[in-house]
C-alpha positions as CSV (number, residue, x, y, z in Angstrom):
1,M,80.4,308.2,89.2
2,A,80.4,303.4,91.8
3,T,83.0,302.3,93.6
4,G,82.7,293.3,99.2
5,R,84.6,291.5,99.2
6,S,82.9,288.3,99.8
7,C,80.5,286.5,97.6
8,G,78.4,285.3,100.5
9,C,74.8,285.5,100.6
10,A,72.6,288.6,100.8
11,S,69.0,289.1,100.5
12,G,67.8,290.3,97.1
13,A,66.0,293.6,96.8
14,N,62.9,291.6,95.7
15,G,63.4,288.4,97.6
16,D,65.4,286.3,100.0
17,H,67.2,284.2,97.2
18,P,71.1,284.1,97.7
19,V,73.4,286.1,95.5
20,N,74.7,283.8,92.9
21,L,78.3,283.6,91.8
22,R,77.7,284.8,88.3
23,D,76.2,288.0,89.5
24,F,79.1,288.5,92.0
25,L,81.7,288.0,89.1
26,L,79.6,290.4,87.0
27,L,79.8,293.1,89.5
28,V,83.5,292.6,89.9
29,A,84.0,292.8,86.2
30,I,82.0,296.0,86.1
31,C,84.0,297.7,88.8
32,L,87.3,296.6,86.9
33,I,85.9,298.1,83.7
34,W,85.2,301.4,85.5
35,A,88.6,301.4,87.0
36,L,90.4,300.8,83.6
37,N,88.2,303.5,82.1
38,N,89.6,306.0,84.7
39,V,93.1,305.2,83.4
40,V,92.2,305.1,79.7
41,S,90.7,308.6,80.1
42,K,93.9,309.9,81.6
43,L,95.8,308.5,78.6
44,V,93.4,310.2,76.1
45,V,93.3,313.6,77.6
46,G,96.5,313.8,79.7
47,M,99.1,311.9,77.5
48,W,97.7,311.8,74.0
49,G,96.6,315.4,74.1
50,V,93.0,315.0,72.9
51,P,90.8,318.0,74.2
52,P,88.7,316.9,77.1
53,L,85.4,318.4,75.9
54,S,85.8,316.8,72.5
55,F,86.5,313.5,74.0
56,A,83.4,313.8,76.3
57,A,81.3,315.0,73.3
58,A,82.4,312.1,71.0
59,R,81.7,309.6,73.7
60,F,78.2,310.8,74.2
61,V,77.5,311.1,70.5
62,L,78.4,307.4,70.2
63,V,76.2,306.5,73.1
64,L,73.4,308.5,71.7
65,L,73.7,306.8,68.3
66,V,73.6,303.3,70.0
67,T,70.6,304.3,72.3
68,L,68.5,306.2,69.8
69,P,65.7,303.6,69.8
70,W,65.3,304.0,73.5
71,L,64.6,307.8,73.5
72,R,60.9,306.9,73.8
73,P,59.0,307.1,75.9
74,V,59.9,310.6,76.8
75,P,60.5,310.9,80.5
76,R,58.3,313.5,82.4
77,P,58.9,316.2,83.2
78,L,61.2,316.7,80.2
79,W,63.1,319.7,81.6
80,R,64.1,317.6,84.6
81,I,65.5,314.6,82.6
82,L,67.5,317.1,80.5
83,L,68.9,318.9,83.7
84,I,69.7,315.5,85.2
85,G,71.4,314.4,81.9
86,L,73.5,317.6,81.9
87,F,74.6,317.2,85.5
88,M,75.2,313.4,85.4
89,G,76.6,313.3,81.9
90,G,78.1,316.4,80.2
91,G,78.9,318.4,83.4
92,N,80.2,315.4,85.2
93,F,82.5,314.2,82.4
94,A,83.7,317.6,81.2
95,L,85.0,318.5,84.7
96,L,86.5,315.0,85.1
97,F,88.3,315.0,81.9
98,I,89.5,318.5,82.3
99,G,90.8,317.6,85.7
100,L,92.5,314.4,84.4
101,Q,94.7,316.5,82.2
102,T,96.8,317.5,85.2
103,V,96.1,314.8,88.0
104,T,96.7,311.1,88.3
105,P,93.8,308.6,87.9
106,S,94.6,307.2,91.3
107,A,94.0,310.6,93.1
108,A,91.0,311.4,90.8
109,A,89.5,308.0,91.8
110,V,89.8,308.7,95.5
111,V,88.5,312.4,95.2
112,I,85.5,311.3,93.0
113,Q,84.4,309.2,96.0
114,A,83.3,312.4,97.6
115,G,80.2,312.1,95.5
116,V,78.8,309.5,98.1
117,P,78.6,311.9,101.1
118,I,77.9,314.7,98.7
119,T,74.8,312.9,97.5
120,T,73.7,312.4,101.1
121,L,74.2,316.0,102.1
122,L,72.2,317.1,99.0
123,S,69.5,314.6,100.0
124,I,69.2,316.2,103.2
125,L,69.1,319.8,101.8
126,I,66.9,319.1,98.8
127,L,64.7,316.2,99.9
128,G,64.6,316.7,103.6
129,E,66.1,313.3,104.3
130,R,67.5,312.5,107.8
131,I,70.6,310.7,108.5
132,H,71.9,308.6,111.5
133,W,75.0,309.6,113.4
134,R,76.9,306.6,111.7
135,R,76.4,308.1,108.2
136,A,77.4,311.5,109.5
137,L,80.6,310.0,110.7
138,G,81.1,308.4,107.3
139,I,80.5,311.8,105.5
140,A,83.1,313.4,107.8
141,L,85.6,310.7,107.3
142,T,85.3,310.7,103.5
143,L,85.7,314.6,103.3
144,V,88.7,314.5,105.5
145,G,90.2,311.8,103.4
146,V,89.5,313.7,100.2
147,L,91.0,316.8,101.7
148,V,94.2,314.9,102.6
149,V,94.5,313.8,99.0
150,V,93.6,317.2,97.4
151,W,95.8,319.3,99.8
152,H,99.5,319.2,98.4
153,P,102.5,319.3,100.7
154,A,103.3,322.9,99.5
155,M,99.9,323.9,101.2
156,A,98.3,324.6,97.8
157,I,95.1,323.1,96.6
158,S,95.3,321.1,93.3
159,T,93.2,322.8,90.6
160,G,92.8,319.5,88.8
161,L,91.5,317.7,91.9
162,L,89.1,320.6,92.6
163,L,87.7,320.0,89.1
164,V,87.4,316.4,89.9
165,L,85.5,317.3,93.1
166,G,83.3,319.5,91.0
167,A,82.5,316.5,88.8
168,A,81.6,314.5,91.9
169,F,79.2,317.4,93.0
170,S,77.7,317.6,89.4
171,G,77.0,313.8,89.5
172,S,75.6,313.9,92.9
173,L,73.2,316.7,92.2
174,G,71.9,314.8,89.2
175,A,71.4,311.8,91.4
176,V,69.4,313.7,93.9
177,L,67.2,315.2,91.2
178,M,66.7,311.7,89.8
179,K,65.1,310.7,93.0
180,Q,62.2,313.1,92.3
181,M,61.4,311.4,89.1
182,D,59.3,308.2,88.3
183,S,61.3,305.2,87.4
184,V,63.1,305.4,84.1
185,A,64.4,302.3,82.3
186,P,68.3,302.1,82.0
187,L,68.7,302.5,78.3
188,N,65.9,305.2,78.2
189,F,67.8,307.0,80.9
190,Q,71.2,306.7,79.2
191,A,69.7,307.9,75.8
192,W,68.5,311.1,77.4
193,I,71.7,311.6,79.4
194,A,73.6,311.4,76.1
195,L,71.2,313.7,74.2
196,A,71.4,316.5,76.9
197,S,75.2,316.1,77.0
198,V,75.7,316.3,73.2
199,A,73.6,319.3,73.0
200,V,75.9,321.2,75.3
201,L,79.3,319.6,74.8
202,L,79.4,319.8,71.0
203,P,79.0,323.6,70.7
204,L,81.3,324.2,73.7
205,S,84.0,322.0,72.2
206,A,83.6,323.7,68.7
207,L,83.9,327.1,70.5
208,L,86.8,326.5,72.9
209,E,88.8,323.5,71.3
210,H,89.8,324.5,67.7
211,D,92.1,321.7,66.8
212,A,90.1,318.9,68.4
213,V,89.6,316.8,65.2
214,H,93.3,317.1,64.1
215,L,94.6,316.1,67.6
216,A,92.1,313.2,67.8
217,V,93.2,311.9,64.4
218,E,96.8,312.4,65.3
219,A,96.3,310.2,68.3
220,G,95.4,307.4,65.8
221,W,93.7,304.1,66.5
222,P,94.4,304.0,70.2
223,M,92.1,307.0,70.5
224,L,89.4,305.3,68.5
225,A,89.8,302.1,70.6
226,A,89.5,304.3,73.9
227,L,86.4,306.0,72.5
228,L,84.7,302.7,71.7
229,F,85.6,301.2,75.1
230,S,84.5,304.3,77.0
231,A,81.1,304.7,75.1
232,L,80.1,301.1,74.4
233,I,81.7,298.9,77.0
234,V,81.6,301.4,79.9
235,S,78.5,303.3,79.4
236,V,76.2,301.0,77.4
237,V,77.2,297.5,78.6
238,A,78.7,298.0,82.1
239,H,76.1,300.6,83.3
240,T,73.1,298.7,81.9
241,A,74.4,295.5,83.7
242,Y,75.0,297.5,86.9
243,Y,71.4,298.8,86.8
244,G,70.1,295.3,86.3
245,L,72.0,294.2,89.5
246,I,70.6,297.2,91.4
247,A,67.1,296.0,90.7
248,R,67.9,292.5,92.2
249,Y,70.2,293.0,95.2
250,E,70.3,295.3,98.2
251,A,73.0,297.9,98.9
252,N,74.6,295.7,101.7
253,L,76.2,293.6,98.8
254,L,76.6,296.2,96.0
255,A,77.9,299.2,97.9
256,P,81.0,297.7,99.5
257,L,81.8,295.8,96.3
258,T,81.9,298.9,94.3
259,L,84.9,300.1,96.4
260,I,86.8,297.8,94.1
261,T,86.8,300.6,91.5
262,P,89.0,303.2,93.3
263,L,91.2,300.4,94.6
264,A,91.7,298.9,91.2
265,T,92.1,302.4,89.6
266,I,95.0,303.0,92.1
267,G,96.7,299.7,91.1
268,L,96.1,300.2,87.3
269,G,97.4,303.9,87.7
270,V,100.6,302.7,89.2
271,L,101.1,300.0,86.5
272,I,100.0,302.0,83.4
273,T,100.4,305.6,84.0
274,G,103.2,305.5,86.5
275,D,101.2,307.0,89.4
276,S,103.2,307.4,92.6
277,L,101.9,306.4,95.9
278,D,103.1,308.6,98.8
279,T,102.1,308.5,102.4
280,R,99.7,311.3,102.0
281,M,97.9,309.5,99.2
282,I,97.7,306.2,101.0
283,V,96.5,307.7,104.3
284,G,93.9,309.9,102.5
285,S,92.7,306.9,100.6
286,I,92.2,304.7,103.5
287,I,90.3,307.5,105.4
288,A,88.1,308.3,102.4
289,L,87.2,304.8,101.4
290,T,86.5,303.9,105.1
291,G,84.0,306.8,105.2
292,V,82.5,305.8,101.9
293,L,81.9,302.2,103.2
294,I,80.3,303.6,106.4
295,V,77.9,305.8,104.3
296,A,77.2,303.2,101.6
297,L,76.3,300.3,104.0
298,R,72.7,301.2,104.5
299,R,70.0,298.8,105.4
300,T,67.7,299.4,102.4
301,G,67.9,301.0,99.0
302,A,70.5,301.0,96.2
303,P,73.9,302.3,96.9
304,I,74.2,306.0,96.7
305,A,77.4,305.5,94.6
306,Q,75.3,304.2,91.6
307,A,74.8,307.6,90.3
308,Q,78.5,308.2,89.7
309,E,79.8,306.6,86.5
310,H,83.0,305.9,88.3
311,S,84.0,306.8,85.0
């Protein structure tokens, strides 16, 4: 799962043309869609009682149906794209949705930002990348901020937020593995993520969640609307648009702008799901998002956070 504030000018990834207002507004809209999806997912699994694995499976079934024409060409090696799909798709969302049963979308949005430094650390371990002291500082700040949010006043670790942290790790591992593949077109990529996810989530849901269909039907049309929004608007439309922006602009614009996602999630969580903001949450959020900004502001390349669906 991506998380600017100014619309000034920045160099494009493939040239020196200024960033136009339309693309800036498009990125803001994408971030707001991701933020709303965090809250919608909480409503589905945490308040309407829809089983999380079933919701994740249904989401990817719909994405797969829409992207079926883009399953070809088959990315090579096949085993790697399936593994990436499992980490970035099924594993990421299964853990996130299970966590959202018991945690607020605001807290989850902050904790999921740990995916940014986790991706950097995994890149060091797996790909042998090196980092500057500034990015190391950003990693430390992000992890401290996440720990502040995860750690409850009673000195107990929230299981739900640990699951969200696991979702961040899963998505980050998939992102690092993706760096070892040749370029894959966005819709081709999403089609294979959906296929790999459906192959695992459907049998798991059938095995572990016996009343899934009944509970989904009982939730009624809001559940259907949430599913269509999550699969079509978030995955197919917003992500495809975001990948298009990544191809045109440098991280110096996109990375800080994507911090709109957790900030908007906190605001929407307070308004829609009644999230409470205590001092611990505010301090942890400020520390974590400062760290994310430091890590994400790199001179070249796309923002690390692109691998996270920010839900």
